VOBA-1610 file (N, C-alpha, C; in pm, whole numbers, padded with zeros to 5 digits, always signed):
BEGIN
Met+04088+06301-00715Met+04187+06347-00811Met+04270+06461-00750Asn+04396+06464-00787Asn+04482+06573-00740Asn+04447+06703-00812Ala+04460+06814-00740Ala+04435+06944-00801Ala+04543+06972-00906Pro+04509+07042-01015Pro+04609+07074-01116Pro+04721+07160-01058Arg+04842+07138-01106Arg+04956+07214-01058Arg+04948+07358-01109Gln+04994+07449-01026Gln+04991+07591-01058Gln+05132+07641-01084Thr+05153+07708-01195Thr+05283+07771-01219Thr+05289+07902-01141Leu+05397+07918-01065Leu+05417+08037-00982Leu+05548+08103-01024Val+05539+08224-01076Val+05657+08300-01115Val+05697+08388-00997Val+05811+08360-00938Val+05862+08440-00826Val+05955+08547-00884Leu+05914+08672-00869Leu+05986+08785-00927Leu+06061+08858-00816Phe+06193+08869-00828Phe+06272+08922-00717Phe+06389+09004-00767Gly+06461+09064-00673Gly+06576+09147-00706Gly+06535+09292-00719Gly+06549+09347-00840Gly+06506+09483-00865Gly+06620+09584-00859Gln+06589+09707-00898Gln+06689+09812-00909Gln+06693+09906-00790Ser+06611+09882-00689Ser+06608+09973-00574Ser+06718+09937-00475Ala+06732+10020-00372Ala+06830+09995-00266Ala+06793+09873-00182Glu+06674+09818-00204Glu+06631+09700-00129Glu+06649+09570-00208His+06736+09573-00306His+06762+09456-00391His+06799+09332-00309Asp+06892+09348-00215Asp+06938+09233-00137Asp+06829+09175-00049Val+06746+09263+00008Val+06635+09217+00091Val+06541+09129+00009Ser+06514+09172-00113Ser+06426+09097-00202Ser+06481+08958-00232Arg+06611+08948-00251Arg+06672+08818-00281Arg+06656+08721-00165Val+06673+08770-00044Val+06655+08686+00074Val+06510+08637+00082Thr+06416+08730+00062Thr+06274+08694+00068Thr+06241+08586-00033Ala+06288+08602-00157Ala+06256+08506-00263Ala+06309+08367-00231Ser+06427+08360-00173Ser+06483+08229-00142Ser+06395+08151-00045His+06339+08221+00051His+06253+08154+00149His+06120+08111+00086Val+06062+08195+00004Val+05934+08160-00059Val+05950+08038-00147Ile+06056+08033-00226Ile+06078+07921-00316Ile+06095+07791-00238Arg+06166+07797-00128Arg+06189+07676-00049Arg+06063+07632+00025Ala+05975+07728+00060Ala+05857+07695+00140Ala+05738+07652+00056Ala+05731+07696-00070Ala+05616+07662-00154Ala+05610+07510-00175Asp+05490+07454-00165Asp+05469+07310-00175Asp+05507+07261-00315Pro+05612+07178-00329Pro+05653+07133-00463Pro+05552+07042-00530Ser+05459+06987-00453Ser+05355+06904-00514Ser+05242+06987-00574Arg+05240+07116-00542Arg+05133+07204-00590Arg+05181+07304-00694Tyr+05311+07339-00689Tyr+05358+07449-00772Tyr+05476+07409-00861Asp+05471+07457-00985Asp+05587+07460-01071Asp+05641+07603-01063Ile+05759+07618-01006Ile+05809+07752-00977Ile+05912+07794-01080Ile+05895+07915-01129Ile+05992+07979-01217Ile+06044+08102-01143Ala+06174+08110-01123Ala+06233+08224-01053Ala+06288+08322-01156Val+06240+08444-01151Val+06284+08548-01244Val+06346+08661-01161Gly+06473+08686-01185Gly+06544+08790-01112Gly+06566+08914-01198Ile+06550+09030-01135Ile+06580+09157-01201Ile+06710+09208-01143Asp+06812+09223-01228Asp+06943+09266-01181Asp+06942+09415-01149Arg+07047+09461-01086Arg+07056+09602-01047Arg+07056+09695-01168Asp+07099+09642-01284Asp+07100+09725-01404Asp+06968+09719-01480Gly+06869+09646-01425Gly+06738+09637-01488Gly+06720+09519-01581Ser+06823+09439-01604Ser+06809+09322-01691Ser+06735+09210-01618Trp+06652+09138-01693Trp+06573+09028-01638Trp+06642+08896-01673Lys+06650+08805-01577Lys+06714+08676-01598Lys+06629+08567-01534Val+06622+08452-01602Val+06534+08346-01556Val+06609+08215-01545Ser+06570+08137-01445Ser+06625+08003-01428Ser+06523+07921-01353Pro+06506+07791-01387Pro+06410+07707-01315Pro+06443+07704-01166Ala+06342+07716-01084Ala+06365+07725-00940Ala+06426+07599-00882His+06407+07482-00947His+06462+07360-00888His+06615+07363-00884Glu+06675+07447-00968Glu+06820+07460-00964Glu+06867+07530-00837Trp+06777+07608-00775Trp+06813+07682-00656Trp+06749+07625-00530Arg+06649+07538-00545Arg+06580+07488-00426Arg+06682+07423-00332Gly+06676+07463-00206Gly+06769+07410-00109Gly+06895+07493-00093Glu+06917+07590-00183Glu+07032+07677-00171Glu+06992+07808-00106Gly+07073+07857-00017Gly+07047+07989+00043Gly+06922+07990+00126Gly+06879+08111+00163Gly+06757+08129+00237Gly+06764+08080+00380Arg+06883+08049+00431Arg+06894+08004+00568Arg+06911+08124+00659Asp+06912+08096+00789Asp+06925+08205+00884Asp+07060+08276+00876Thr+07154+08219+00799Thr+07284+08283+00782Thr+07274+08406+00695Gly+07158+08427+00630Gly+07140+08545+00546Gly+07170+08520+00400Glu+07204+08395+00364Glu+07229+08365+00223Glu+07100+08385+00144Ser+07115+08416+00016Ser+06998+08447-00064Ser+07021+08404-00208Leu+06915+08407-00286Leu+06925+08374-00427Leu+07007+08479-00501Ser+07075+08433-00603Ser+07146+08525-00691Ser+07063+08549-00815Val+07077+08666-00873Val+07013+08693-01001Val+07104+08635-01108Gly+07063+08524-01168Gly+07147+08457-01265Gly+07066+08395-01376Gly+07135+08325-01466Gly+07067+08263-01577Gly+07070+08349-01702Ala+06995+08305-01800Ala+06994+08374-01929Ala+06911+08501-01922Glu+06961+08608-01985Glu+06885+08733-01991Glu+06767+08717-02085Val+06652+08773-02046Val+06529+08758-02123Val+06460+08892-02136Glu+06366+08900-02231Glu+06283+09019-02245Glu+06164+09004-02150Pro+06137+09104-02066Pro+06037+09088-01959Pro+05903+09035-02005Ser+05839+09102-02101Ser+05706+09057-02140Ser+05709+08920-02205Ala+05820+08886-02273Ala+05830+08756-02339Ala+05833+08643-02237Val+05914+08660-02132Val+05924+08552-02034Val+05795+08536-01956Leu+05725+08646-01929Leu+05599+08635-01856Leu+05490+08574-01944Arg+05483+08616-02069Arg+05382+08560-02159Arg+05405+08412-02188Ser+05529+08367-02174Ser+05559+08228-02206Ser+05504+08131-02103His+05458+08183-01990His+05403+08096-01885His+05254+08125-01870Ala+05178+08081-01967Ala+05033+08103-01967Ala+04972+08037-01844Gly+04881+08109-01780Gly+04814+08055-01661Gly+04892+08070-01533Ala+05011+08130-01541Ala+05093+08146-01420Ala+05040+08258-01332Val+05067+08246-01203Val+05047+08355-01108Val+05185+08412-01077Val+05196+08544-01083Val+05323+08611-01053Val+05322+08657-00908Met+05430+08629-00838Met+05445+08675-00700Met+05559+08776-00696Pro+05528+08907-00708Pro+05634+09007-00702Pro+05686+09020-00559Leu+05814+08998-00542Leu+05878+09015-00412Leu+05984+09124-00423Leu+05944+09232-00487Leu+06031+09345-00516Leu+06002+09456-00416His+06098+09488-00334His+06079+09593-00234His+06127+09727-00287Gly+06051+09833-00261Gly+06095+09966-00296Gly+06055+10007-00437Pro+06110+10120-00484Pro+06076+10172-00617Pro+06107+10072-00727Leu+06035+10088-00839Leu+06048+10000-00956Leu+06016+09855-00922Gly+05915+09837-00840Gly+05876+09701-00803Gly+05757+09698-00709Glu+05764+09777-00604Glu+05656+09781-00504Glu+05567+09902-00526Asp+05601+09986-00622Asp+05537+10117-00636Asp+05434+10124-00749Gly+05392+10011-00802Gly+05291+10010-00908Gly+05348+09995-01047Thr+05479+10007-01063Thr+05538+09998-01197Thr+05528+09856-01252Val+05577+09759-01177Val+05568+09620-01220Val+05423+09574-01223Gln+05343+09622-01129Gln+05201+09586-01129Gln+05133+09634-01257Gly+05172+09751-01306Gly+05117+09800-01432Gly+05154+09710-01549Leu+05279+09663-01551Leu+05321+09570-01656Leu+05238+09443-01652Leu+05215+09390-01533Leu+05138+09267-01520Leu+04993+09288-01560Glu+04937+09407-01534Glu+04802+09438-01579Glu+04796+09440-01732Leu+04896+09501-01796Leu+04899+09506-01942Leu+04907+09366-02003Leu+04977+09277-01934Leu+04991+09140-01983Leu+04876+09051-01941Asp+04781+09107-01863Asp+04663+09033-01818Asp+04702+08909-01739Met+04797+08926-01647Met+04844+08814-01565Met+04802+08833-01419Pro+04752+08728-01356Pro+04723+08738-01213Pro+04851+08752-01132Tyr+04847+08834-01027Tyr+04966+08853-00945Tyr+04927+08876-00801Val+05018+08842-00714Val+04997+08854-00570Val+05013+09000-00529Gly+04922+09047-00444Gly+04936+09178-00385Gly+04847+09284-00448Ser+04872+09407-00405Ser+04789+09520-00445Ser+04809+09558-00591Gly+04709+09629-00645Gly+04716+09678-00781Gly+04798+09805-00793Val+04787+09868-00909Val+04870+09984-00940Val+04846+10099-00843Leu+04721+10135-00822Leu+04689+10251-00738Leu+04736+10233-00596Ala+04696+10124-00532Ala+04733+10102-00391Ala+04883+10090-00374Ser+04948+10023-00470Ser+05093+10008-00461Ser+05162+10143-00466Ala+05120+10229-00560Ala+05182+10359-00576Ala+05157+10449-00455Val+05033+10451-00407Val+04998+10539-00295Val+05066+10494-00166Ala+05065+10364-00139Ala+05129+10315-00017Ala+05280+10338-00019Met+05339+10330-00139Met+05483+10351-00152Met+05522+10495-00121Asp+05436+10588-00159Asp+05464+10730-00137Asp+05409+10771-00001Lys+05496+10778+00098Lys+05452+10804+00235Lys+05382+10938+00249Gly+05426+11036+00171Gly+05363+11167+00179Gly+05219+11165+00134Val+05192+11101+00021Val+05055+11091-00030Val+04970+11007+00064Ala+05024+10895+00112Ala+04949+10810+00204Ala+04910+10886+00330Lys+05002+10963+00384Lys+04973+11039+00506Lys+04861+11141+00483Arg+04858+11199+00364Arg+04750+11295+00334Arg+04615+11224+00333Leu+04610+11104+00273Leu+04484+11028+00271Leu+04444+10984+00411Phe+04541+10942+00492Phe+04510+10904+00630Phe+04450+11024+00705Ala+04509+11142+00683Ala+04459+11262+00751Ala+04317+11294+00709Glu+04289+11285+00580Glu+04155+11316+00531Glu+04051+11218+00585Ala+04095+11094+00613Ala+04003+10993+00667Ala+03993+10999+00819Gly+04072+11087+00881Gly+04066+11101+01025Gly+04144+10996+01102Leu+04235+10925+01035Leu+04317+10827+01106Leu+04425+10899+01187Pro+04445+10860+01311Pro+04544+10928+01395Pro+04687+10898+01347Gln+04770+11001+01343Gln+04909+10983+01301Gln+04995+11094+01358Ala+05126+11076+01350Ala+05220+11177+01397Ala+05217+11300+01307Arg+05257+11414+01360Arg+05268+11536+01280Arg+05380+11521+01179Ser+05356+11566+01056Ser+05459+11553+00954Ser+05437+11656+00844Val+05542+11677+00766Val+05532+11756+00644Val+05605+11681+00534Thr+05560+11700+00411Thr+05626+11643+00294Thr+05672+11757+00206Met+05800+11756+00172Met+05859+11865+00095Met+05940+11810-00022His+05939+11886-00131His+06030+11853-00240His+06170+11899-00201His+06268+11829-00253His+06405+11862-00215His+06439+12008-00244Asp+06386+12063-00353Asp+06420+12202-00385Asp+06352+12303-00293Glu+06261+12255-00207Glu+06199+12343-00107Glu+06276+12343+00026Cys+06373+12254+00037Cys+06441+12234+00165Cys+06560+12330+00180Ser+06533+12456+00171Ser+06637+12557+00190Ser+06674+12565+00338Pro+06792+12618+00372Pro+06828+12632+00514Pro+06724+12712+00593Arg+06669+12816+00532Arg+06569+12897+00602Arg+06443+12815+00631Asn+06393+12741+00529Asn+06272+12662+00548Asn+06293+12552+00651Leu+06409+12491+00650Leu+06436+12385+00747Leu+06446+12441+00889Leu+06501+12561+00903Leu+06509+12622+01036Leu+06369+12656+01088Val+06282+12707+01000Val+06143+12736+01040Val+06073+12607+01080Leu+06096+12502+01003Leu+06036+12372+01034Leu+06082+12322+01170Trp+06211+12335+01195Trp+06264+12288+01323Trp+06203+12368+01440Asp+06197+12497+01426Asp+06141+12581+01533Asp+05994+12550+01558Asp+05924+12513+01452Asp+05781+12482+01464Asp+05757+12353+01541His+05847+12254+01524His+05826+12125+01588His+05891+12117+01727Ala+06010+12172+01740Ala+06078+12176+01870Ala+06088+12038+01934Thr+06122+11940+01856Thr+06138+11804+01906Thr+06225+11728+01808Asp+06274+11612+01849Asp+06348+11529+01755Asp+06259+11494+01636Leu+06323+11480+01521Leu+06249+11452+01398Leu+06307+11330+01326Phe+06222+11266+01248Phe+06268+11164+01155Phe+06261+11221+01015Val+06362+11192+00936Val+06368+11235+00797Val+06379+11110+00712Lys+06295+11099+00608Lys+06297+10979+00526Lys+06257+11010+00383Pro+06308+10933+00287Pro+06260+10947+00150Pro+06113+10909+00144Ala+06034+10981+00066Ala+05892+10948+00057Ala+05870+10811-00005Asn+05954+10773-00101Asn+05936+10647-00173Asn+06055+10554-00149Met+06052+10484-00038Met+06156+10388-00006Met+06107+10308+00113Gly+06171+10194+00137Gly+06133+10110+00250Gly+06255+10056+00320Ser+06231+09962+00414Ser+06338+09897+00490Ser+06427+09997+00563Ser+06373+10114+00594Ser+06444+10220+00666Ser+06565+10273+00590Val+06572+10248+00460Val+06681+10300+00378Val+06668+10452+00368Gly+06776+10523+00396Gly+06777+10669+00386Gly+06709+10740+00501Val+06675+10668+00608Val+06604+10728+00721Val+06703+10773+00828Ser+06682+10892+00883Ser+06767+10945+00990Ser+06682+11004+01101Arg+06732+10994+01223Arg+06673+11066+01335Arg+06764+11183+01369Val+06706+11301+01385Val+06787+11421+01404Val+06745+11495+01530Ser+06843+11567+01588Ser+06819+11638+01714Ser+06860+11784+01708Ser+06891+11835+01587Ser+06930+11974+01574Ser+06906+12019+01431Pro+06897+12151+01408Pro+06879+12201+01271Pro+06994+12158+01179Glu+07117+12153+01233Glu+07231+12113+01151Glu+07217+11967+01106Glu+07175+11881+01197Glu+07153+11741+01162Glu+07039+11726+01062Leu+06939+11812+01074Leu+06824+11808+00984Leu+06869+11831+00839Ala+06954+11929+00817Ala+07000+11958+00682Ala+07079+11841+00624Val+07163+11778+00705Val+07242+11663+00659Val+07149+11546+00627Ala+07050+11524+00712Ala+06957+11412+00691Ala+06874+11430+00565Val+06835+11554+00535Val+06758+11581+00413Val+06841+11543+00291Glu+06970+11576+00292Glu+07055+11542+00178Glu+07072+11391+00167Ala+07079+11321+00280Ala+07090+11175+00276Ala+06963+11112+00219Ala+06847+11163+00258Ala+06720+11110+00208Ala+06704+11140+00059Ala+06755+11256+00017Ala+06740+11298-00123Ala+06820+11211-00219Arg+06909+11127-00169Arg+06981+11032-00254Arg+06885+10929-00312Tyr+06769+10912-00246Tyr+06676+10806-00286Tyr+06546+10859-00344Asp+06511+10985-00316Asp+06387+11039-00368Asp+06392+11192-00360Asn+06327+11257-00454Asn+06318+11404-00450Asn+06221+11454-00345Trp+06125+11369-00306Trp+06027+11409-00205Trp+06070+11354-00070Ile+06068+11440+00030Ile+06119+11409+00163Ile+06005+11422+00265Val+05992+11322+00351Val+05896+11327+00462Val+05973+11358+00590Ile+05928+11461+00662Ile+05987+11499+00789Ile+05877+11492+00894Glu+05897+11412+00996Glu+05790+11391+01094Glu+05845+11387+01236Glu+05757+11415+01330Glu+05797+11414+01469Glu+05839+11274+01512Ala+05937+11267+01600Ala+05978+11140+01658Ala+05881+11104+01771Val+05810+10996+01752Val+05710+10954+01850Val+05775+10864+01955Arg+05749+10895+02080Arg+05796+10809+02188Arg+05685+10709+02219Gly+05697+10592+02164Gly+05593+10493+02184Gly+05637+10356+02138Arg+05556+10259+02160Arg+05583+10122+02120Arg+05553+10104+01971Glu+05630+10018+01904Glu+05610+09992+01762Glu+05527+09865+01746Ile+05405+09883+01696Ile+05309+09773+01682Ile+05278+09754+01533Glu+05273+09629+01490Glu+05243+09599+01349Glu+05129+09499+01340Val+05055+09508+01231Val+04944+09416+01205Val+04953+09369+01060Ala+04938+09239+01040Ala+04934+09183+00905Ala+04789+09176+00858Val+04764+09220+00736Val+04629+09214+00679Val+04634+09129+00554Leu+04528+09050+00534Leu+04521+08955+00424Leu+04381+08956+00365Gly+04371+08966+00233Gly+04240+08958+00170Gly+04221+09061+00060Asn+04109+09048-00010Asn+04072+09141-00115Asn+03960+09232-00066Arg+03837+09203-00105Arg+03726+09289-00065Arg+03688+09272+00082Asn+03720+09157+00140Asn+03685+09131+00280Asn+03811+09091+00357Pro+03900+09186+00380Pro+04028+09153+00444Pro+04013+09120+00592Arg+04109+09048+00643Arg+04111+09018+00786Arg+04249+09049+00841Ala+04252+09079+00969Ala+04376+09120+01034Ala+04427+09010+01126Ser+04558+08999+01134Ser+04622+08903+01223Ser+04625+08956+01365Leu+04673+08873+01455Leu+04711+08924+01586Leu+04827+09021+01567Pro+04832+09128+01643Pro+04941+09225+01626Pro+05072+09173+01684Gly+05181+09229+01633Gly+05313+09201+01687Gly+05379+09331+01732Glu+05487+09318+01807Glu+05559+09436+01856Glu+05708+09422+01828Ile+05769+09532+01788Ile+05913+09538+01764Ile+05976+09625+01870Thr+06079+09573+01934Thr+06158+09652+02028Thr+06297+09667+01968Pro+06326+09784+01907Pro+06456+09802+01842Pro+06571+09796+01941Ser+06688+09759+01890Ser+06807+09758+01974Ser+06874+09894+01977Lys+06825+09987+01888Lys+06884+10120+01877Lys+06775+10224+01896Asp+06803+10346+01854Asp+06705+10454+01867Asp+06580+10426+01785Phe+06598+10359+01671Phe+06482+10321+01590Phe+06517+10196+01511Tyr+06416+10136+01451Tyr+06429+10009+01381Tyr+06488+10034+01243Asp+06622+10039+01233Asp+06687+10075+01109Asp+06723+09952+01025Tyr+06788+09976+00912Tyr+06820+09867+00818Tyr+06907+09760+00884Glu+07009+09800+00959Glu+07097+09703+01023Glu+07022+09619+01125Asp+06932+09683+01200Asp+06854+09610+01300Asp+06763+09507+01233Lys+06713+09542+01114Lys+06620+09453+01044Lys+06689+09336+00976Tyr+06805+09364+00912Tyr+06860+09264+00821Tyr+07004+09224+00847Val+07077+09299+00931Val+07219+09270+00950Val+07247+09217+01090Asp+07216+09297+01192Asp+07251+09262+01329Asp+07155+09160+01392Asp+07029+09160+01347Asp+06927+09072+01402Asp+06919+09088+01554Ala+06925+09214+01599Ala+06930+09240+01743Ala+06797+09289+01800Ala+06704+09326+01713Ala+06574+09372+01761Ala+06495+09255+01820Thr+06408+09286+01914Thr+06321+09185+01974Thr+06184+09190+01909Leu+06137+09077+01856Leu+06006+09067+01794Leu+05915+08987+01886Thr+05806+09047+01928Thr+05712+08981+02020Thr+05579+08960+01949Val+05542+08832+01931Val+05417+08798+01863Val+05345+08690+01943Pro+05222+08716+01987Pro+05148+08841+01972Pro+05199+08950+02067Ala+05170+09074+02032Ala+05211+09187+02116Ala+05138+09183+02250Arg+05207+09233+02351Arg+05146+09238+02485Arg+05052+09359+02492Leu+04929+09337+02451Leu+04827+09441+02450Leu+04704+09389+02523Thr+04621+09481+02568Thr+04493+09440+02625Thr+04401+09392+02512Glu+04297+09325+02549Glu+04201+09280+02449Glu+04141+09397+02372Ala+04113+09506+02443Ala+04057+09624+02377Ala+04158+09688+02282Gln+04284+09694+02322Gln+04388+09750+02235Gln+04407+09664+02110Thr+04405+09533+02129Thr+04420+09442+02015Thr+04306+09461+01916Glu+04186+09470+01966Glu+04070+09491+01879Glu+04079+09624+01805Glu+04124+09729+01876Glu+04133+09862+01816Glu+04237+09868+01705Val+04357+09813+01730Val+04462+09824+01629Val+04430+09738+01508Arg+04363+09625+01528Arg+04322+09543+01413Arg+04217+09616+01330Arg+04127+09685+01398Arg+04024+09762+01327Arg+04087+09874+01245Leu+04182+09946+01305Leu+04249+10053+01235Leu+04327+10001+01115Ala+04390+09884+01130Ala+04469+09827+01021Ala+04380+09793+00901Val+04267+09730+00926Val+04175+09695+00818Val+04119+09821+00752His+04089+09923+00835His+04038+10051+00781His+04140+10113+00686Ala+04266+10122+00730Ala+04370+10182+00647Ala+04393+10100+00520Tyr+04390+09971+00532Tyr+04408+09880+00417Tyr+04300+09906+00311Gly+04177+09916+00355Gly+04068+09944+00262Gly+04073+10084+00207Leu+04117+10180+00289Leu+04125+10319+00245Leu+04218+10335+00125Leu+04332+10266+00126Leu+04427+10273+00015Leu+04396+10172-00096Arg+04286+10096-00079Arg+04243+09995-00176Arg+04347+09885-00194Cys+04408+09846-00083Cys+04504+09736-00087Cys+04431+09605-00113Glu+04504+09510-00170Glu+04452+09376-00196Glu+04564+09275-00172Gly+04525+09151-00149Gly+04624+09046-00129Gly+04682+09052+00010Met+04782+09137+00029Met+04848+09145+00159Met+04905+09284+00183Ala+04925+09315+00308Ala+04999+09435+00347Ala+05026+09426+00496Arg+05131+09494+00538Arg+05161+09508+00680Arg+05137+09653+00717Val+05060+09676+00822Val+05027+09812+00865Val+05100+09839+00996Asp+05179+09947+00997Asp+05267+09978+01110Asp+05212+10095+01191Phe+05220+10081+01323Phe+05168+10183+01415Phe+05271+10216+01523Phe+05254+10332+01584Phe+05315+10363+01713Phe+05204+10363+01817Leu+05237+10324+01937Leu+05140+10328+02047Leu+05191+10419+02157Glu+05127+10535+02173Glu+05152+10624+02285Glu+05053+10588+02395Glu+05096+10509+02489Glu+05002+10456+02589Glu+04947+10565+02680Asp+05025+10668+02707Asp+04979+10776+02794Asp+04953+10903+02715Gly+04927+10887+02584Gly+04907+11003+02500Gly+04795+10982+02401Arg+04831+10979+02273Arg+04731+10975+02166Arg+04686+10834+02127Gly+04739+10732+02192Gly+04700+10595+02157Gly+04772+10549+02032Phe+04702+10474+01946Phe+04762+10422+01825Phe+04772+10530+01717Leu+04892+10542+01661Leu+04917+10636+01550Leu+04966+10555+01431Ile+04897+10564+01318Ile+04940+10489+01202Ile+05067+10551+01146Asn+05162+10465+01110Asn+05287+10512+01053Asn+05290+10492+00902Glu+05274+10369+00854Glu+05276+10344+00711Glu+05219+10207+00679Ile+05195+10183+00549Ile+05151+10053+00499Ile+05255+10001+00401Asn+05294+09875+00418Asn+05386+09810+00326Asn+05311+09704+00248Thr+05297+09724+00116Thr+05218+09631+00034Thr+05296+09506-00005Ile+05429+09510+00001Ile+05509+09388-00014Ile+05602+09382+00106Pro+05550+09335+00220Pro+05630+09334+00343Pro+05737+09226+00337Gly+05831+09237+00430Gly+05930+09130+00444Gly+05860+08996+00459Phe+05914+08893+00392Phe+05839+08768+00383Phe+05925+08646+00412Thr+06032+08663+00488Thr+06106+08545+00533Thr+06031+08484+00652Pro+06059+08358+00688Pro+05987+08299+00802Pro+06005+08375+00933Ile+06112+08454+00945Ile+06133+08530+01068Ile+06088+08674+01054Ser+06030+08709+00939Ser+05975+08843+00922Ser+05843+08856+00997Met+05807+08978+01031Met+05688+08999+01112Met+05561+08956+01042Tyr+05550+08981+00911Tyr+05424+08948+00843Tyr+05389+08799+00856Pro+05474+08706+00814Pro+05437+08565+00831Pro+05434+08521+00976Lys+05518+08581+01062Lys+05515+08543+01203Lys+05381+08578+01267Met+05325+08693+01231Met+05195+08731+01287Met+05085+08638+01238Trp+05093+08594+01112Trp+04992+08500+01064Trp+05010+08362+01126Glu+05135+08323+01149Glu+05157+08195+01215Glu+05096+08196+01355Ala+05114+08307+01427Ala+05054+08320+01560Ala+04902+08323+01554Ser+04849+08359+01436Ser+04704+08366+01416Ser+04647+08236+01357Gly+04734+08135+01339Gly+04687+08004+01295Gly+04709+07971+01149Leu+04787+08054+01076Leu+04810+08030+00934Leu+04960+08011+00913Ser+05000+07890+00872Ser+05141+07859+00855Ser+05200+07930+00734Tyr+05332+07932+00726Tyr+05401+07998+00614Tyr+05362+07936+00480Pro+05369+07803+00461Pro+05325+07746+00332Pro+05178+07773+00303Ala+05092+07767+00406Ala+04950+07794+00385Ala+04926+07940+00349Leu+05009+08030+00401Leu+04998+08172+00366Leu+05029+08193+00218Ile+05130+08123+00166Ile+05161+08131+00023Ile+05042+08082-00058Asp+04983+07970-00017Asp+04865+07917-00088Asp+04752+08019-00091Glu+04728+08084+00022Glu+04618+08180+00030Glu+04644+08301-00058Leu+04768+08346-00064Leu+04801+08461-00149Leu+04783+08427-00297Val+04817+08306-00336Val+04795+08264-00475Val+04646+08259-00504Arg+04568+08206-00409Arg+04422+08201-00428Arg+04364+08341-00443Leu+04408+08433-00360Leu+04358+08570-00367Leu+04396+08637-00498Ala+04515+08606-00549Ala+04558+08662-00677Ala+04467+08616-00790Leu+04433+08489-00791Leu+04344+08435-00894Leu+04203+08492-00879Glu+04157+08505-00754Glu+04024+08563-00728Glu+04017+08706-00779Arg+04119+08786-00749Arg+04121+08925-00792Arg+04127+08936-00944His+04206+08850-01007His+04220+08855-01153His+04088+08822-01221Thr+04018+08721-01169Thr+03888+08684-01225Thr+03790+08800-01212Ala+03788+08863-01093Ala+03695+08974-01071Ala+03730+09092-01159Arg+03857+09119-01179Arg+03898+09233-01261Arg+03865+09209-01407Arg+03887+09089-01453Arg+03854+09059-01594Arg+03704+09074-01618Arg+03624+09034-01518Arg+03480+09047-01532Arg+03438+09194-01535Ser+03503+09276-01451Ser+03463+09417-01443Ser+03515+09499-01560Thr+03624+09454-01625Thr+03677+09526-01740Thr+03628+09467-01873Asp+03545+09364-01865Asp+03481+09305-01983Asp+03584+09248-02081Arg+03692+09187-02025Arg+03795+09129-02111Arg+03751+08992-02161
//
């Protein structure tokens, strides 16, 4: 007998600066999901926060190509909880990057509605999204990382920034604590540039992370699982510019992605171990991409950040690393749905629902 069909609600768009990235990701997932296994409902969140729904078969085959085309947020406007409740037994796949989607807010809504969903829960989503909080937890666990400080925007006076610059005496990266896809990130080489970069980052978040610029290779690891996660073969990004910025990721397509990364067997084992450790430390579930710098003649692997909803197009690093590890893109979607149902069952049992 054929297995029963599973309803999959693909949730995309959102109100963050990563809205367009989310639309591209959703288009690929919808086209890759096995139509014999899934009834797909695509729910888009517009930039103004309105929710709109349309059957995915109306969009299947449209967009999502290497040209950068993506799904549009269209269809009839709906009330969020009503549209989700109307699909009993569905698994929700949030493909929302950045605040109001990847930060635990939507995950909290799905918990209240008692719906299974792909990815980490409220706590892990919120902590991983806030780079400053995550870095503090990494430090307390003894995970190696670059030197950094997290400051509220109202603490970033000219005097404090000058003291900070004198203390580090090196190029710095400035970034919003709660944002992804390198949005609002700047590399600076002087106190004057530092002040400008802080104001640019503050457009996206009141909390600012300022960290040393590490001279090293950019290594990433994909992690998959709930209580017993496993790590993929690592990949390496070679930016076309000073750092892997938004244009390099999504516009110019000029960065070089090497999967698997050219590492020794010992290095591969070490970075995979660190990735799983960090994943468990933040209580991640489902999936996450863990990013590192590698100082080969210095401190070795330095953890940079964890992305709980990583880029998910076929050319994104997360699925590419799993493909190199023996798990195809459609099979990866199947596994994420299975993990979502597994986690939901375990949570219902532990909360006595």
